[in-house]
C-alpha positions as CSV (number, residue, x, y, z in Angstrom):
1,F,6.6,28.4,-8.7
2,M,3.2,29.7,-9.1
3,M,2.0,26.0,-9.7
4,K,3.3,24.9,-6.9
5,I,1.7,27.6,-4.9
6,S,-1.3,26.4,-6.5
7,L,-1.2,23.1,-5.7
8,R,-0.5,23.7,-2.0
9,E,-3.2,26.3,-1.6
10,D,-6.1,25.5,-4.4
11,A,-5.9,21.8,-5.0
12,K,-6.9,20.4,-1.6
13,L,-4.7,17.5,-2.4
14,N,-4.5,14.5,0.3
15,T,-0.7,13.8,1.5
16,L,-0.2,11.3,-1.2
17,G,-1.4,13.5,-4.0
18,K,0.8,16.4,-2.5
19,I,3.8,13.8,-2.8
20,A,2.9,12.6,-6.4
21,M,2.3,16.2,-7.7
22,N,5.4,17.4,-6.2
23,T,7.2,14.5,-7.9
24,V,5.7,15.1,-11.3
25,V,6.4,19.0,-11.1
26,S,10.1,18.5,-10.2
27,D,10.7,15.8,-12.7
28,N,9.2,17.9,-15.3
29,L,11.3,20.9,-14.3
30,K,14.4,18.7,-14.2
31,A,13.4,17.4,-17.6
32,R,13.2,20.9,-19.0
33,L,16.7,21.9,-17.6
34,N,18.4,18.9,-19.5
35,I,16.9,19.5,-22.6
36,I,18.1,23.0,-22.3
37,G,21.5,22.0,-20.9
38,Y,21.6,19.6,-24.0
39,R,20.5,22.7,-26.6
40,K,23.2,24.8,-25.3
41,E,26.0,22.1,-25.2
42,H,24.5,20.9,-28.9
43,P,23.5,24.0,-30.9
44,D,23.8,22.0,-34.3
45,V,20.7,19.9,-33.0
46,A,18.4,23.1,-33.8
47,D,19.3,22.4,-37.5
48,Y,18.0,18.7,-37.7
49,E,14.9,18.8,-39.9
50,I,12.1,16.3,-39.2
51,K,10.3,16.0,-42.7
52,N,6.7,14.9,-42.6
53,P,6.2,13.9,-38.9
54,V,3.4,11.9,-38.1
55,F,1.3,12.2,-35.1
56,V,-1.3,9.7,-33.8
57,V,-4.0,11.1,-31.8
58,G,-7.3,9.7,-30.8
59,L,-9.7,8.9,-28.0
60,P,-9.3,6.1,-25.4
61,R,-9.8,2.8,-26.9
62,S,-9.9,3.9,-30.4
63,G,-7.2,1.7,-31.9
64,T,-4.0,4.2,-31.6
65,S,-1.8,2.1,-29.8
66,F,-2.6,-0.6,-32.3
67,L,-2.0,2.0,-35.5
68,L,1.4,2.7,-33.5
69,H,2.4,-0.6,-33.5
70,V,1.7,-1.4,-37.0
71,L,3.5,1.8,-38.0
72,A,6.4,1.0,-35.7
73,H,6.8,-2.1,-38.0
74,D,7.9,-0.1,-41.2
75,D,11.3,0.7,-40.1
76,L,12.4,2.4,-43.0
77,R,9.7,5.2,-42.3
78,F,8.5,5.2,-38.8
79,R,9.9,4.7,-35.5
80,G,7.6,4.4,-32.2
81,M,9.1,6.0,-29.2
82,R,11.2,4.1,-26.7
83,F,10.2,4.2,-23.3
84,W,13.2,6.1,-22.3
85,E,12.3,8.8,-24.7
86,L,8.7,9.2,-23.4
87,N,10.0,9.8,-19.8
88,F,13.2,11.8,-20.7
89,P,12.8,13.9,-23.8
90,Y,16.6,14.3,-23.9
91,P,19.5,11.9,-25.0
92,P,20.7,9.5,-22.6
93,P,24.1,10.3,-20.7
94,F,25.7,7.0,-22.3
95,P,25.6,6.3,-26.0
96,N,24.5,2.5,-25.3
97,S,21.8,3.2,-23.0
98,T,19.5,3.8,-26.2
99,T,17.5,0.7,-25.5
100,D,14.2,0.0,-23.6
101,S,15.8,-2.5,-21.2
């Protein structure tokens, strides 16, 4: 709520900026509610342990995308995030909708 007030009063956005930021904030709030709902429906998900996660971080144009692609080829130890996972960080509504297409 405070962010929306700040965007409206402090950011001095043009019309397109207001529309874009309203969409971004709304989409993020929807995603958060979906995550909370999923955790309530599936409390056992908190018991799942991710052992030795790997985070690839770096400055732009430093080879991070290339490294991610190389790591994703090792199917036994690594898996890159799917496009839908980046945009919607909660399980899809249908079990067969986990592909990028």
